[in-house]
C-alpha positions, 0 to 999 in steps of 0.5 A: 529490455523488451520484457521490461517495457512490455510489463510497463505498458500492460501495467499502465494499460490495465490500471489507467481506468481503475479510478482512486485506489489505495495500495495496502502492504503487509505480510504474506505469511499472516493466516486467515483469522489472525488479528492483522488478517482481520484488520486488513479485511475490515480496513479494505472493506471500509475503504471500498465503501468510501469509493476506494479501490484497493491495490495489494501484492496479489498473493496470500496473507495480508494481501489476500485479506486486502482483496477480500475486503475490497470484494466484499465492498464491491470496490475494485480489487487489484492484485500485482503478483510476482513469483517468489520462492516460497510465498507467492500464488495469487488469491481468489479475491482479485477482480479477473481483469485486474490480476497482473503478473510481474517478473521485475520487482521495480516494475511492480513497485512503479504500479503500486505507487503510481495508482495509489492515493494512499498507502496503508502498511500492515505488519510485515517482513523485509518486503513490507519494510522495503515497500514502506521505506521506498515510499517514504523516500519518494515522498521525502524527495518529492518524487511522488505527490504527497499522500497518506502513508499510514501504519496500521498496528501500533504495537507492531510499529511503535518500536520501529518508530521509536527507533527512527526518532531516537537514533536517526533523528535525535542521535544522529540527525540523519533525518529532519523533524518533519520526516516523523510525519510519514510515520503516523500510527493507528489501530482501527479501520475508522482511523485509516479512513479518517486520515485519508478522507481529511487529506482529501477534503474539499479543496485540499488534494486532487485524486489522480495518479502520483506521477507521470512517466 
């Protein structure tokens, strides 16, 4: 219990002053030079130039690419690390004072969500899907503020979105029609920036932490 509390306290103290950030999720296994790695770099860099910091899982692959793009833009580059059997080691593009280590997945997830003004999800595996659907569930149930959730990579995500619509919505009605709005798909950094800037347009939504504990 005390280890859990300590992780929450450190996370809240270290992240409370970073300003508006975007959480970027994606595979740890995507190598440098691959299409989605480079797309993550360019997306994070564009977001950084728009005044947003970037929060990633702190490891290799898409996480590294996100931090690399943020660093290139001179924006806050946050890494939320956790020890995993085969994949996780922190990448060199995280700001030294924003490199956090966690033992508990659920504490780490709180930090991803609490300090994000939007979520950008690139192709990934089970962990990425877990993060995506947890964020959607929190938004759907109004446990967090409504924020943009953006799937990047139409060819990767279109099959999942089609299944959600045809099976969950049309065939079994386990979700509502409006829930499809949680799954917008884009292919470019410009589209990501456009969605986020439009959402936070003048008089629309305040940039602030998602929820208070």
